[in-house]
C-alpha positions in Angstrom: -2.6 -37.8 16.9 -1.2 -38.6 13.5 1.9 -40.2 15.0 -0.2 -42.3 17.4 -2.4 -43.5 14.5 0.6 -44.2 12.4 2.3 -46.3 15.1 -1.0 -48.2 15.8 -1.4 -49.0 12.2 2.2 -50.1 11.9 1.9 -52.4 14.9 -1.5 -53.8 13.8 -0.8 -54.0 10.0 -3.7 -51.7 9.2 -3.7 -49.2 6.3 -5.4 -46.4 8.4 -8.3 -45.5 10.6 -10.8 -43.8 8.4 -13.6 -43.7 10.9 -11.6 -42.5 13.9 -13.7 -39.4 14.4 -16.9 -41.5 14.4 -15.4 -43.8 17.1 -14.3 -40.8 19.2 -17.8 -39.3 18.9 -19.6 -42.6 19.8 -17.4 -43.2 22.8 -17.5 -39.7 24.2 -21.3 -39.6 23.9 -21.3 -43.0 25.7 -19.1 -41.6 28.4 -21.5 -38.6 28.7 -24.4 -41.0 29.2 -22.5 -42.9 31.9 -21.7 -39.7 33.7 -25.4 -38.6 33.4 -26.3 -41.9 35.0 -23.9 -41.3 37.9 -25.5 -37.8 38.3 -28.9 -39.4 38.5 -27.8 -41.8 41.2 -26.3 -38.9 43.1 -29.6 -37.1 42.9 -31.5 -40.2 44.0 -29.1 -40.7 46.9 -27.9 -44.1 45.6 -24.4 -43.1 44.4 -21.4 -44.9 45.9 -19.0 -41.9 45.6 -19.3 -38.6 47.4 -17.9 -37.0 44.3 -20.7 -38.4 42.1 -22.6 -35.1 41.9 -19.5 -33.4 40.4 -20.0 -35.4 37.3 -22.9 -33.1 36.3 -20.4 -30.4 35.2 -18.7 -32.9 32.9 -21.8 -34.0 30.9 -22.3 -30.9 28.7 -18.5 -30.7 28.1 -18.4 -34.3 27.0 -21.5 -33.9 24.8 -20.0 -30.9 23.1 -16.7 -32.7 22.5 -18.6 -35.7 21.1 -20.7 -33.5 18.8 -17.5 -31.8 17.4 -16.1 -35.3 16.5 -19.5 -36.2 15.0 -19.4 -33.2 12.8 -15.8 -34.1 11.7 -17.2 -37.5 10.9 -19.9 -36.0 8.7 -22.9 -35.3 10.9 -24.9 -32.2 10.1 
């Protein structure tokens, strides 16, 4: 990760990415919410994909990963 951040900063002229864990947390929580919406559509019978119900197993994993990044970012 350090190498990727260093290369990104080099290419964009930034000094660093101090809030990276916050951004990871936010976006993973957002993805968990999207997946939960897909699960709801599967439950209601309005999902477009036959694999939509499989998203249910991903929601808690994503929420857990997001919380871990939130803690790294300073959440208590």
